[in-house]
Backbone as JSON Lines, residues from 0, in Angstrom:
{"i":0,"aa":"X","n":[0.82,-1.18,0.0],"ca":[0.0,0.0,0.0],"c":[0.87,1.25,0.0]}
{"i":1,"aa":"X","n":[0.6,2.18,-0.86],"ca":[1.41,3.39,-0.91],"c":[0.79,4.49,-0.06]}
{"i":2,"aa":"X","n":[1.65,5.4,0.39],"ca":[1.19,6.53,1.2],"c":[0.53,7.57,0.29]}
{"i":3,"aa":"X","n":[-0.52,8.25,0.77],"ca":[-1.14,9.31,-0.05],"c":[-0.18,10.48,-0.21]}
{"i":4,"aa":"X","n":[-0.17,11.04,-1.36],"ca":[0.71,12.19,-1.64],"c":[0.04,13.48,-1.22]}
{"i":5,"aa":"X","n":[0.85,14.39,-0.75],"ca":[0.34,15.7,-0.35],"c":[0.39,16.61,-1.57]}
{"i":6,"aa":"X","n":[-0.66,16.58,-2.38],"ca":[-0.69,17.36,-3.62],"c":[-0.96,18.83,-3.38]}
{"i":7,"aa":"X","n":[-1.45,19.18,-2.19],"ca":[-1.76,20.58,-1.9],"c":[-0.51,21.35,-1.47]}
{"i":8,"aa":"X","n":[0.59,20.69,-1.26],"ca":[1.82,21.33,-0.81],"c":[2.35,22.27,-1.91]}
{"i":9,"aa":"X","n":[2.63,23.5,-1.53],"ca":[3.13,24.48,-2.5],"c":[4.57,24.16,-2.85]}
{"i":10,"aa":"X","n":[4.95,24.36,-4.11],"ca":[6.34,24.12,-4.5],"c":[7.27,25.16,-3.87]}
{"i":11,"aa":"X","n":[8.52,24.81,-3.75],"ca":[9.48,25.78,-3.26],"c":[10.66,25.81,-4.22]}
{"i":12,"aa":"X","n":[11.32,26.93,-4.25],"ca":[12.45,27.13,-5.14],"c":[12.49,28.58,-5.6]}
{"i":13,"aa":"X","n":[13.41,28.88,-6.49],"ca":[13.54,30.23,-7.0],"c":[12.63,30.42,-8.21]}
{"i":14,"aa":"X","n":[11.99,31.57,-8.26],"ca":[11.14,31.93,-9.39],"c":[11.76,33.12,-10.11]}
{"i":15,"aa":"X","n":[11.73,33.07,-11.41],"ca":[12.28,34.15,-12.21],"c":[11.27,34.5,-13.28]}
{"i":16,"aa":"X","n":[10.96,35.77,-13.39],"ca":[10.0,36.21,-14.4],"c":[10.56,36.02,-15.8]}
{"i":17,"aa":"X","n":[9.66,35.92,-16.75],"ca":[10.03,35.68,-18.15],"c":[11.03,36.71,-18.66]}
{"i":18,"aa":"X","n":[10.81,37.99,-18.34],"ca":[11.71,39.05,-18.83],"c":[13.13,38.87,-18.3]}
{"i":19,"aa":"X","n":[13.27,38.35,-17.08],"ca":[14.6,38.13,-16.52],"c":[15.24,36.86,-17.05]}
{"i":20,"aa":"X","n":[14.43,35.88,-17.39],"ca":[14.95,34.69,-18.07],"c":[15.53,35.13,-19.42]}
{"i":21,"aa":"X","n":[14.83,36.01,-20.1],"ca":[15.32,36.52,-21.39],"c":[16.62,37.28,-21.22]}
{"i":22,"aa":"X","n":[16.76,38.06,-20.13],"ca":[18.02,38.77,-19.86],"c":[19.16,37.78,-19.69]}
{"i":23,"aa":"X","n":[18.91,36.72,-18.91],"ca":[19.95,35.71,-18.7],"c":[20.31,35.01,-20.01]}
{"i":24,"aa":"X","n":[19.32,34.76,-20.85],"ca":[19.58,34.14,-22.15],"c":[20.42,35.06,-23.03]}
{"i":25,"aa":"X","n":[20.17,36.37,-22.98],"ca":[20.96,37.32,-23.76],"c":[22.41,37.35,-23.27]}
{"i":26,"aa":"X","n":[22.6,37.32,-21.96],"ca":[23.95,37.31,-21.41],"c":[24.68,36.04,-21.86]}
{"i":27,"aa":"X","n":[23.99,34.9,-21.77],"ca":[24.56,33.63,-22.22],"c":[24.98,33.72,-23.68]}
{"i":28,"aa":"X","n":[24.09,34.25,-24.51],"ca":[24.37,34.35,-25.94],"c":[25.55,35.28,-26.21]}
{"i":29,"aa":"X","n":[25.65,36.38,-25.48],"ca":[26.77,37.31,-25.65],"c":[28.1,36.65,-25.25]}
{"i":30,"aa":"X","n":[28.09,35.91,-24.14],"ca":[29.3,35.21,-23.71],"c":[29.72,34.14,-24.72]}
{"i":31,"aa":"X","n":[28.74,33.41,-25.25],"ca":[29.05,32.4,-26.25],"c":[29.59,33.04,-27.54]}
{"i":32,"aa":"X","n":[29.04,34.18,-27.9],"ca":[29.53,34.9,-29.08],"c":[30.98,35.35,-28.87]}
{"i":33,"aa":"X","n":[31.28,35.9,-27.69],"ca":[32.65,36.32,-27.4],"c":[33.61,35.13,-27.45]}
{"i":34,"aa":"X","n":[33.2,34.01,-26.89],"ca":[34.04,32.81,-26.92],"c":[34.24,32.35,-28.36]}
{"i":35,"aa":"X","n":[33.18,32.36,-29.15],"ca":[33.26,31.93,-30.54],"c":[34.22,32.84,-31.33]}
{"i":36,"aa":"X","n":[34.12,34.15,-31.1],"ca":[35.01,35.09,-31.79],"c":[36.46,34.86,-31.39]}
{"i":37,"aa":"X","n":[36.71,34.61,-30.11],"ca":[38.07,34.38,-29.64],"c":[38.63,33.09,-30.24]}
{"i":38,"aa":"X","n":[37.8,32.03,-30.29],"ca":[38.25,30.78,-30.88],"c":[38.5,30.93,-32.37]}
{"i":39,"aa":"X","n":[37.62,31.65,-33.06],"ca":[37.78,31.83,-34.51],"c":[39.07,32.59,-34.8]}
{"i":40,"aa":"X","n":[39.33,33.64,-34.04],"ca":[40.56,34.4,-34.23],"c":[41.77,33.54,-33.89]}
{"i":41,"aa":"X","n":[41.66,32.73,-32.86],"ca":[42.77,31.88,-32.45],"c":[43.07,30.82,-33.51]}
{"i":42,"aa":"X","n":[42.05,30.24,-34.1],"ca":[42.26,29.23,-35.14],"c":[42.9,29.84,-36.38]}
{"i":43,"aa":"X","n":[42.5,31.05,-36.73],"ca":[43.04,31.69,-37.92],"c":[44.46,32.19,-37.7]}
{"i":44,"aa":"X","n":[44.74,32.64,-36.5],"ca":[46.05,33.24,-36.19],"c":[46.59,32.61,-34.91]}
{"i":45,"aa":"X","n":[46.83,31.32,-34.96],"ca":[47.2,30.58,-33.75],"c":[48.41,31.16,-33.04]}
{"i":46,"aa":"X","n":[49.38,31.62,-33.77],"ca":[50.62,32.12,-33.14],"c":[50.57,33.61,-32.83]}
{"i":47,"aa":"X","n":[49.58,34.31,-33.35],"ca":[49.46,35.74,-33.12],"c":[48.76,36.01,-31.79]}
{"i":48,"aa":"X","n":[49.25,36.97,-31.02],"ca":[48.54,37.3,-29.77],"c":[47.24,38.04,-30.08]}
{"i":49,"aa":"X","n":[46.25,37.82,-29.25],"ca":[44.97,38.51,-29.39],"c":[45.12,39.85,-28.7]}
{"i":50,"aa":"X","n":[45.08,40.92,-29.46],"ca":[45.27,42.25,-28.9],"c":[43.93,42.86,-28.54]}
{"i":51,"aa":"X","n":[43.77,43.14,-27.27],"ca":[42.55,43.79,-26.79],"c":[42.95,44.64,-25.6]}
{"i":52,"aa":"X","n":[42.35,45.81,-25.52],"ca":[42.66,46.7,-24.4],"c":[42.03,46.16,-23.12]}
{"i":53,"aa":"X","n":[42.79,46.23,-22.04],"ca":[42.28,45.73,-20.75],"c":[41.02,46.47,-20.33]}
{"i":54,"aa":"X","n":[40.97,47.76,-20.61],"ca":[39.78,48.53,-20.22],"c":[38.53,48.05,-20.96]}
{"i":55,"aa":"X","n":[38.69,47.66,-22.22],"ca":[37.56,47.16,-22.99],"c":[37.1,45.81,-22.45]}
{"i":56,"aa":"X","n":[38.04,44.94,-22.13],"ca":[37.71,43.64,-21.56],"c":[37.05,43.81,-20.19]}
{"i":57,"aa":"X","n":[37.6,44.72,-19.38],"ca":[37.02,45.01,-18.07],"c":[35.6,45.55,-18.18]}
{"i":58,"aa":"X","n":[35.37,46.4,-19.17],"ca":[34.04,46.96,-19.38],"c":[33.05,45.87,-19.76]}
{"i":59,"aa":"X","n":[33.48,44.92,-20.6],"ca":[32.6,43.8,-20.98],"c":[32.22,42.99,-19.74]}
{"i":60,"aa":"X","n":[33.19,42.65,-18.9],"ca":[32.9,41.87,-17.7],"c":[32.03,42.65,-16.72]}
{"i":61,"aa":"X","n":[32.29,43.95,-16.6],"ca":[31.46,44.78,-15.71],"c":[30.01,44.8,-16.2]}
{"i":62,"aa":"X","n":[29.82,44.97,-17.51],"ca":[28.46,44.97,-18.08],"c":[27.75,43.64,-17.83]}
{"i":63,"aa":"X","n":[28.46,42.54,-18.02],"ca":[27.86,41.23,-17.75],"c":[27.49,41.11,-16.27]}
{"i":64,"aa":"X","n":[28.36,41.56,-15.4],"ca":[28.08,41.52,-13.97],"c":[26.86,42.33,-13.6]}
{"i":65,"aa":"X","n":[26.73,43.52,-14.15],"ca":[25.58,44.37,-13.86],"c":[24.28,43.76,-14.4]}
{"i":66,"aa":"X","n":[24.35,43.19,-15.59],"ca":[23.17,42.55,-16.17],"c":[22.75,41.34,-15.35]}
{"i":67,"aa":"X","n":[23.71,40.54,-14.92],"ca":[23.41,39.39,-14.07],"c":[22.82,39.83,-12.74]}
{"i":68,"aa":"X","n":[23.35,40.9,-12.17],"ca":[22.84,41.41,-10.9],"c":[21.38,41.84,-11.05]}
{"i":69,"aa":"X","n":[21.06,42.51,-12.15],"ca":[19.66,42.92,-12.39],"c":[18.73,41.71,-12.44]}
{"i":70,"aa":"X","n":[19.14,40.7,-13.19],"ca":[18.28,39.52,-13.34],"c":[18.17,38.75,-12.03]}
{"i":71,"aa":"X","n":[19.28,38.58,-11.33],"ca":[19.26,37.8,-10.09],"c":[18.55,38.52,-8.95]}
{"i":72,"aa":"X","n":[18.65,39.84,-8.91],"ca":[17.98,40.56,-7.83],"c":[16.46,40.53,-7.99]}
{"i":73,"aa":"X","n":[16.0,40.21,-9.19],"ca":[14.56,40.09,-9.42],"c":[14.04,38.69,-9.09]}
{"i":74,"aa":"X","n":[14.96,37.78,-8.76],"ca":[14.57,36.41,-8.46],"c":[13.84,36.35,-7.12]}
{"i":75,"aa":"X","n":[12.85,35.5,-7.04],"ca":[12.05,35.37,-5.83],"c":[12.14,33.95,-5.3]}
{"i":76,"aa":"X","n":[12.11,33.81,-3.99],"ca":[12.12,32.51,-3.34],"c":[10.7,32.13,-2.97]}
{"i":77,"aa":"X","n":[10.28,30.95,-3.38],"ca":[8.97,30.44,-3.01],"c":[9.17,29.23,-2.13]}
{"i":78,"aa":"X","n":[8.46,29.22,-1.03],"ca":[8.55,28.1,-0.1],"c":[7.15,27.76,0.37]}
{"i":79,"aa":"X","n":[6.96,26.55,0.82],"ca":[5.64,26.16,1.31],"c":[5.3,26.87,2.61]}
{"i":80,"aa":"X","n":[6.32,27.36,3.33],"ca":[6.08,28.06,4.59],"c":[5.82,29.55,4.42]}
{"i":81,"aa":"X","n":[6.5,30.15,3.46],"ca":[6.44,31.61,3.33],"c":[5.84,32.02,2.02]}
{"i":82,"aa":"X","n":[5.4,33.25,1.97],"ca":[4.94,33.8,0.71],"c":[6.17,34.29,-0.06]}
{"i":83,"aa":"X","n":[5.95,34.93,-1.15],"ca":[7.07,35.42,-1.98],"c":[7.91,36.42,-1.18]}
{"i":84,"aa":"X","n":[9.19,36.18,-1.2],"ca":[10.13,37.06,-0.55],"c":[11.21,37.4,-1.56]}
{"i":85,"aa":"X","n":[11.5,38.66,-1.73],"ca":[12.51,39.07,-2.68],"c":[13.9,38.72,-2.13]}
{"i":86,"aa":"X","n":[14.74,38.19,-2.98],"ca":[16.11,37.89,-2.62],"c":[16.93,39.15,-2.77]}
{"i":87,"aa":"X","n":[17.57,39.57,-1.74],"ca":[18.41,40.78,-1.77],"c":[19.79,40.43,-1.25]}
{"i":88,"aa":"X","n":[20.79,41.16,-1.73],"ca":[22.13,40.96,-1.2],"c":[22.62,42.21,-0.56]}
């Protein structure tokens, strides 16, 4: 005999709105594009150094960090005990 399941129990975990999922997908796509460009340049010019200004590379990483922060700060925790609570750092 199996135990009855508690189907009324609310799910728990992180919830992310559609618009923020799209932001994360854009960040993923941008990172993959940068990796693809670096690999393509490396394959074509294996012995040549990849010349890029540190400030430009730093700006790219800073932008990704800010975009990730926006998406993650909009994430909500759902638990069977509590109502929606915004995740803040």
